[in-house]
ZAMARGU-4260 file (C-alpha; in steps of 0.2 Angstrom, whole numbers, plus 5000, padded with zeros to 4 digits):
<rodrens>
0) 4884/4991/4887 | 4882/5003/4902 | 4880/4994/4919 | 4863/4993/4927 | 4860/5004/4941
5) 4858/4995/4958 | 4846/5009/4965 | 4837/5025/4958 | 4830/5038/4969 | 4834/5056/4976
10) 4849/5064/4985 | 4842/5077/4997 | 4852/5090/5007 | 4839/5100/5017 | 4827/5107/5004
15) 4838/5104/4989 | 4836/5087/4980 | 4841/5079/4964 | 4838/5062/4955 | 4852/5050/4957
20) 4857/5032/4953 | 4869/5020/4961 | 4881/5009/4951 | 4892/4995/4958 | 4910/4999/4958
25) 4916/4982/4954 | 4913/4970/4939 | 4914/4951/4941 | 4909/4947/4923 | 4926/4940/4918
30) 4929/4929/4933 | 4931/4911/4930 | 4914/4902/4935 | 4908/4884/4934 | 4891/4876/4931
35) 4886/4860/4940 | 4885/4846/4927 | 4878/4828/4928 | 4893/4818/4926 | 4883/4803/4918
40) 4874/4814/4904 | 4885/4829/4903 | 4870/4840/4905 | 4868/4855/4916 | 4858/4853/4932
45) 4845/4865/4940 | 4840/4868/4958 | 4822/4864/4963 | 4814/4866/4980 | 4807/4850/4988
50) 4793/4849/5001 | 4801/4844/5017 | 4787/4833/5022 | 4780/4825/5006 | 4797/4825/4997
55) 4788/4831/4981 | 4795/4845/4970 | 4787/4862/4973 | 4782/4872/4957 | 4787/4890/4956
60) 4769/4897/4958 | 4768/4888/4974 | 4783/4895/4982 | 4780/4909/4995 | 4790/4917/5009
65) 4785/4912/5027 | 4789/4920/5043 | 4790/4908/5058 | 4778/4912/5072 | 4779/4895/5081
70) 4785/4877/5080 | 4782/4872/5061 | 4770/4887/5060 | 4772/4901/5047 | 4764/4917/5042
75) 4764/4918/5023 | 4770/4934/5016 | 4767/4938/4997 | 4781/4947/4986 | 4769/4961/4982
80) 4766/4964/5000 | 4784/4965/5004 | 4787/4977/4989 | 4773/4988/4996 | 4783/4992/5011
85) 4790/5009/5008 | 4799/5021/5020 | 4808/5037/5016 | 4825/5029/5013 | 4817/5017/5000
90) 4818/5032/4988 | 4827/5046/4996 | 4845/5048/5002 | 4842/5062/5015 | 4859/5067/5022
95) 4856/5069/5041 | 4874/5075/5046 | 4891/5078/5041 | 4907/5070/5049 | 4926/5069/5046
100) 4929/5053/5036 | 4944/5049/5047 | 4932/5047/5062 | 4923/5032/5054 | 4933/5016/5059
105) 4938/5005/5044 | 4929/4990/5051 | 4912/4999/5048 | 4914/5001/5029 | 4905/4988/5018
110) 4901/4990/5000 | 4905/5005/4989 | 4894/5012/4975 | 4896/5026/4962 | 4883/5040/4964
115) 4879/5050/4948 | 4864/5062/4943 | 4851/5052/4933 | 4845/5066/4922 | 4851/5083/4915
120) 4839/5092/4926 | 4848/5085/4942 | 4865/5089/4936 | 4866/5107/4943 | 4860/5103/4961
125) 4871/5087/4961 | 4886/5097/4957 | 4882/5110/4970 | 4880/5097/4984 | 4896/5088/4978
130) 4906/5104/4977 | 4900/5110/4994 | 4905/5093/5002 | 4922/5094/4994 | 4926/5112/5000
135) 4921/5107/5018 | 4930/5091/5017 | 4916/5082/5025 | 4907/5065/5022 | 4888/5064/5023
140) 4879/5051/5033 | 4862/5045/5027 | 4851/5029/5026 | 4846/5019/5011 | 4835/5004/5008
145) 4845/4992/4997 | 4840/4974/4993 | 4826/4975/5006 | 4837/4981/5020 | 4839/4998/5027
150) 4858/5002/5028 | 4867/5017/5035 | 4879/5025/5022 | 4893/5037/5020 | 4893/5049/5005
155) 4909/5058/5000 | 4915/5067/4984 | 4925/5056/4972 | 4932/5060/4955 | 4918/5070/4946
160) 4904/5062/4956 | 4901/5055/4973 | 4905/5038/4982 | 4892/5030/4993 | 4899/5016/5005
165) 4886/5006/5015 | 4891/5005/5033 | 4889/4990/5045 | 4877/4992/5060 | 4887/4994/5077
170) 4878/4978/5084 | 4885/4968/5069 | 4903/4973/5072 | 4914/4963/5084 | 4923/4975/5096
175) 4942/4974/5096 | 4941/4969/5115 | 4932/4953/5110 | 4947/4948/5100 | 4962/4956/5107
180) 4958/4956/5126 | 4969/4940/5129 | 4984/4947/5120 | 4999/4952/5131 | 5011/4966/5126
185) 5028/4959/5126 | 5044/4969/5130 | 5052/4972/5113 | 5071/4975/5109 | 5072/4993/5101
190) 5085/4986/5089 | 5072/4974/5082 | 5060/4988/5079 | 5073/4998/5070 | 5077/4983/5059
195) 5059/4981/5055 | 5057/4999/5051 | 5072/4999/5039 | 5063/4984/5030 | 5047/4995/5029
200) 5057/5009/5022 | 5065/4998/5008 | 5047/4992/5003 | 5039/5009/5002 | 5030/5012/4986
205) 5015/5022/4978 | 4999/5012/4978 | 4996/5005/4961 | 4981/4993/4960 | 4984/4989/4941
210) 4999/4978/4947 | 4987/4966/4956 | 4983/4950/4948 | 4972/4936/4953 | 4986/4922/4952
215) 4974/4909/4958 | 4962/4912/4944 | 4977/4912/4932 | 4981/4895/4938 | 4963/4889/4936
220) 4964/4896/4918 | 4980/4886/4915 | 4971/4870/4921 | 4956/4873/4910 | 4966/4877/4894
225) 4977/4861/4897 | 4961/4850/4898 | 4954/4859/4883 | 4970/4853/4873 | 4969/4836/4880
230) 4985/4838/4890 | 4989/4834/4908 | 4985/4848/4920 | 5001/4858/4925 | 5010/4853/4940
235) 5009/4867/4953 | 5022/4866/4966 | 5014/4871/4983 | 5022/4886/4991 | 5032/4882/5006
240) 5022/4887/5022 | 5032/4899/5033 | 5036/4893/5051 | 5038/4903/5067 | 5054/4913/5067
245) 5066/4906/5081 | 5079/4919/5079 | 5070/4936/5076 | 5086/4946/5075 | 5094/4935/5062
250) 5078/4934/5052 | 5076/4953/5051 | 5094/4955/5046 | 5093/4943/5032 | 5076/4951/5026
255) 5085/4968/5026 | 5100/4961/5016 | 5089/4952/5004 | 5079/4968/5001 | 5094/4978/4998
260) 5102/4965/4986 | 5085/4963/4977 | 5084/4982/4974 | 5101/4983/4967 | 5098/4968/4955
265) 5082/4977/4949 | 5091/4993/4947 | 5105/4985/4937 | 5093/4975/4926 | 5084/4991/4922
270) 5100/5000/4918 | 5106/4986/4906 | 5090/4982/4898 | 5089/4986/4879 | 5080/5002/4874
275) 5068/4992/4863 | 5063/4978/4875 | 5045/4984/4877 | 5043/4982/4858 | 5045/4963/4860
280) 5031/4962/4873 | 5015/4953/4867 | 4999/4964/4866 | 4991/4967/4883 | 4976/4956/4878
285) 4987/4941/4874 | 4997/4943/4890 | 4980/4943/4899 | 4974/4927/4891 | 4991/4919/4894
</rodrens>
């Protein structure tokens, strides 16, 4: 089943426009989730709004949004009145300028979305805009109303389509000086930096997100499966918390030696492993459920 678009509208570059849709880049459907249960009855529970003065439950039809205009005084605003508020960015991604992606600090990036043409008529214009951006190696800056908030966004070529990333407003981002201003820069022994640099060299690798696994969720699944079978939950030994290093030079040397020994052991293991070892592995689906 195709994912439901988060937004539908138009992508506009000067006088060129095409119909597009936004789709979330992440899927949380398979994550472990829990419901709240009444311990006495075993039934699920539901949330209900309660009047803060009378203490009585409020029916769905009586719920309405209120904007505070004074002490315990609210202006009632209906859902259809909010939906009627429309500005250009409610339906159009109009690219206002182009920038170098590297010029945008990482702390301004928020949520990414895939951008694709929403019909065949728009495919050619979409492809032209995407290809022009790719050749110029530039990212477009636009605005979009998403979930009843206007957000600045960055749009860039990605794979066969475009990637839109919502950006945080400058006033919502804490400036580095607020956090780092009290930090002092200590005088560092060059030999310590050289040792740390060697450790980094030993750990260099190509980025591979397929190797990431939610180990906490795996531990939760083990707990759930054990309870389903009527067994005691597995005993998980808490990882030892690291302490401040007293002798930094010795710690770096041991780290470097450990990385070298670990690399040799891994290489030796690969060299001596039987050729048919992969055939004995369980199917990918079974490994995931385990």
